[in-house]
N, C-alpha and C positions, 0 to 999 in steps of 0.2 A: 896337529894338522886337522884332526877331526873337528875341533871347535871352530877353527877358521873357516873350514868348508861349510859347516852348518850356518855360520853367520852370513856368508855370501849367498847361500841358497835362500835364506830368509829375506835378505835384501832384494834378490831378484823377484821372489814371489810377491813381496810387498809392492814392487814397482808394477808388476803385471796386474795385481789387484787394483792398484790406483788407476791404471789405464782403463780397465774394464769398468770401474766405477764412473770414470769420466764419460765413457761411451754410453753407458746406461743413462746418465743424467742428460746427455745431449739428445738421445732418443725420446726421453720423457718430455723434454722441452718442445721437441718437434710435434709430438702428439698433442700437447696442450695447445700449441699454436693452430694445428689443424682443426681441433675441436672448436676453438674460438671462431675460426673462419667459417666452419659449417654452421655454427649457431648464428653467425652474422648473415650467412646466405639464407638460412631458413627464416630468420626474422625478416629479411628483405623480401622473401618470396611470399610471405603472408600478406594478402592485400589489406591495405589500410582502410578503415571505415571512418565513421563519423566521430572519432575521438572518444569522448567519454561515454557515448551511447553504445559502444561495441560490447560492453559487458554489463550485465544487470546486477552484478555483485555476487552472483552465485557461480561464476565461472562459465556461464552459458553465453555464447556469442549471439547477438541480435542482428538479423539481416536488415539491410537498408531497403529503401523502396525500389531501387534499380535491380537489386538481386531478386526481390520478390516478383517484379514484372518479368524478369528473364526466366525465372523458374516456371511461372504460369504461362509463358508464351505471349505476354502482352507488351512485348518490346516495341517501341515506336519505330525503331529502325527496320523492323520486319514488315511494317505496314504497307510498304511500297512494292509488294510483289515478291519479297524474299520468302524463303521457306520458314515456317514457324517451328517452334521447338517447345519442349515442356508439355504441360497438360493440354494446351490447345492442339498440339500436333497429334496427341492421342485421340482427342475428340474428333478432329477432322479426318483422321484415317480410319475411323471406326466403321464406316459404311463401305470401304473399298473391298474388304474381304466379305463377300456375300456368298450365299449358298450356291453350290455348283449345280448346274442343270445338265446332266449327262446327255439327254436326248437332243440338246441343241447342237452338239457336235455332229450327230447324224443328220440333222436338218440342214446344217451348213454344208455338209459333204454332198448331200443331194443337190443343194443349190449350185455348188460348183459344177457338177456334171450337167445339170440342166442349162446353166448359163453358157457353158462351153458350146453346146449344140445350138442354143437360141442365137447367140451372138455370131456364130458362124453363118447361120442362115440370114441374119440381118446385114452383115458386112460382106458376105461372099468372100471371106478371107480366112486364113488360118488363125483362129483365136484360141489362146490357152488361158484358162482361168485357174488360179491356185488360191488356196486359203492360207493366209499368213498365221493368224491366231484368232482365238475367241476369248475375250477377256471381259472383266467387269470394271467399269469406270463410273465416276460421278458425272452427271450431265454437265455441270458447270465447268469442271476441269476439262472435259472433252471439247466443249465449245470454245474455250480459250486456247486450245491447242490446234485448232483447225488451221492449216496453212492456206492463206488467201493469196490469190483469188480461187474460189471454189464455188460449186453450185450445190445448194442444199435443197433436197426434195423432201417435202413433208408428205407422208402417206398416212392413210387411216385404215385400221383394221375394222371392217364393218361389223363382223360378228362379235368382236371384243370391245367395240366402242371406245377405242383409244388410238393413239398416234405413234408413229415411228419416224425415223430420219434416215435418209440415204444421201451420202455425201460423195460427190464426184470431184476429183481433183482436176486442176487445170491441164495436167499432162494428158489425162484420158479424154478430156473434153476436146482438145485440139486434135488428138489422134482419131477420135470418132468422126469429127467434122472432116478431117483430111481423108479418111477412108471412104466415108459415105459420099463425098463429092469427087471421088475419082483420083485421089492422090497416088503418086507413084510408090511402088513398093521399094523398100530399102532406103528411103529418105525419111529422116525424122520430121515430125510435124513442126511447122514454123510457129513460134509463140510470139504474140504481140502483147506485150505487157503494158499496163497503164491505161487500159480502156475497158469499158463494160462489155459483156457478151452481147452479140447482136441477136436479132430475132431469129435468124436462120440457125445460128449456133444453139440457141435455147431450144428450138423446135427439134433439132436433130438429137440433142442430148435428152430431151423429154421422151423421144421415141425409144431410146436405149433404156431409160429409167422405167418406162412402162413394161418393156420386155423383162427387165430384171424383177420388177414387182410381180409379174405373172409367174415367173419361175419361183419366186419366194413363196407365193401362195401354193404352188404345186409341191414345194418342199415340205410344207406343213400339212398337206392333205392326209398322209398316213396317220398323223396324230389327231388333228382336228381341222375340219374344213374351215377355211378363212379366206376372205377376199381382201387383198391390199389394193387400195385405190389411191392414185396420185391426187393430193389435195392442192398443193401449190409448190412453186419453185422460188427459192430465194438465193440471193448472193450475199446478204448480210446476216451473220449469225444471230444478231439481236432479234431479227424478225422470224427466226425459225425455232423459237422457244416452245417446246412441247411439254415440259414438265419442270418441276422445281430443280434448282441448281444442285441441291444436295442429294437428290434421288439417285439411286443406283440404276445403272443401265448395262445391258449386254452389248458389247461392241464386237462385230465381226469384220475383219480386215481382209479384203479380196484383192488379188493382183490380176490385172487383165493385160496380157501381152499379145500384140498383133505384129509379129515380126520384130522390126526394130522400134516399133512404136508401142505405146501402152501407158498404163497409169493404174491408179488405185480406186476402188469402190469400198466405202465403209458404210456398214449398216448398223444403226444404233436403235435398239429397242428397249424402252424402259421396262423395269420389272413389273411396274403396274400394268403395262399392256399385256404381259405374259401371265398375269395372275389367274385368268380364267382357266388356263391349261397348265397351271403350275404342277399339279400332281402328275400329269402325263409327262412333263419334262423331267421330273425327278426319277423316272424309270431308268434302270440300267440298260434295258434292251426293249425292243418293240414288243408290245403286248403283255408286259409284265403287270401283274396284279398285286398291289400292296396288301399285306396283312392276310394273305390267303395261301394256304399250303394244302394241296389236294390229299396228300398222305395223312396229314394231321386231321383234316376235315373228315375223311372217311373213318378214321379211328375214333374220333370224337362222336360221330354219328352212331357207330356200333355200340359204344359205351352208353350213350344216351338211351338207346333202345332197351338196355338191360337195367335201367334205373327204376327203382320202386317208388311209386307215388301213391298218395292217398286221395281217394275221391269221397266227397261228402254228399249224401242224398238229402236234400232239403225237403223235409216233410211238410213244413209250414213255417211261416214267419208272421210275427205279430209285434206291433209297437205298443208299449205300455208305459205308464208313468212310473218313475222311480219310487214314489211314495206307495203306490199300489203293490209294487214288487216287494217292498220291505214288509208289507202286511201278509205276504204269503206264508203259509204254514204247511206242515206235512199233511198231505191229503187234499190240498187246494187244487182245484181243477182249472186248467187253462184251455179255453175253447179256441180252435183254429177254424178257418174257413175252408181248408183243404178237404176235398172229397176223394173218395176212393178211385173214381174214374179220372181224376185230374192227372196230368203228366207232371212228374217231379223233375226238378233241376239238379244236375250233378255238377259239383264245383271242385276244382283243384285249388285249394287255398281260397282266395277271393275271386277267382276267375271262373265264370260259368263256361262249361265245356259241352255238356250233353243234356238232352231232355228225352224222357220216355215214361211210359205208364208203370205203375207199381203193381207187383203181384207176389206170388209165393212159390218157392221152389225148395223142395226137400226141407220143409218146416222152417224155412228162412224167408224173410221179406227180401224180395229181389226187385230190381228196376231194369227193364229192357230198354236199351239205347236205341232210339229211333231217329233222333235229329241231332245234328252237330251245330253248335252255336258259334257263329263267327265272332271273333274278338272285336270289341268295340274300338272304333278309331277315335283318337283324341282330336278335339277341335283345333288344337294348336298346330 
C-alpha cells in the first residue's frame, strides 16, 4: 500500500510541476514579445535623419541643418512674428532684466497724488488716478504692443537733454473730450472708430498732457529739478521713435477713472534719459548717501589722528651728474646754495606740507612751522 501511494504522489507532483513549467514558459514568451514591442516603439520614436550621415563611425550622432537652426533659434518658421527659441531667445531677453531703480516707485507715487489733484481741477469732476505697475521693457517691443488708435506725446527733459514718451489710449481720449465739452455724468463716452482725431480732440488731449508733464516734473523735483516740455504729438508709432528698439526703458502704467469713464496713461522713459540721475534713483530712500557711514567715518578719523608719520626737513637739493657722483670719496665736500636764514621745506614722503625757518633747540636742529603748503592740483 505504501509503494502504490508513493507512486500516485509522484505522478501528481510531476503533473503539477509540468503545469508550472508551462505557465512559466508562457510568461517568458509574453515578456519577450513586450520587449520586442518596446524596442520597436523606441526605434520608431527616434527621429530619422539623413541616412548614412547620422553616424560618423564612432557612435556619435550628427545633427542635420534643420536641427542646428532650431537649436540656435534661426528657424524660418519663426521669422513671421512667432516667439524665438534657443540661443536667440537668450540673446533677445538679455536686456529685459535691467537694474532696479527703487526711487522711481516714490516718483510715480508722487505723480499719482499730484495728477489726482491736477485733473480734478482741470475737469471739475471726481478723478481717481492709480498706478498699475512700473516695469522694464524694450522700446521696440513696447511700440509694437501699443493698441491703436492712440495718441503718442513725445516730451523732452531739458536738463537731461533727452526724450520720453507719454501714451494716451483712445478710451481716455474720448473720456477727456466728453468731460471737457460738458458730457453728462454716468454715460460712457461715445467712440467713433475708423477716423483720425480732430483738431479739437488733439488740443484738449494736449492740455491734459501738459498738465501731466507738469506733475511729472514736480514728482522729480525732490531728486533733481527737471523740466519736461511737450515736443510733438503723433498717432503713428513709427513717427514717435525716441531711441533704439533694443534699448531698455522704464514703463509706468497709470489708470485714470472719472466715474464710469476713464482710460490709461503710460509713461515710457528710456534708461539713457535717466542716466544723469542714475545714482540718485538707486537710493533705497530719500537722501541716502552711498558709500558713507557716519559711525565708521568718525572712528576712522579718530584712528587717523593717532597715526605716526615721518616728516623730512629738506636742508638742500642739488642736481649732479652720475659720473661726478661716482668719483666721490670719503671727505668729498658737496656745496649747497641753502643759507641759514632760508626757510626749509618739510615733506611727508614726496608731498610738501610745511615751510619754516631753521634753528636750534636743546642742542638739536629744529624747524619752526610757519606756512602750510597747499597740495598741488593736477591739470587733468
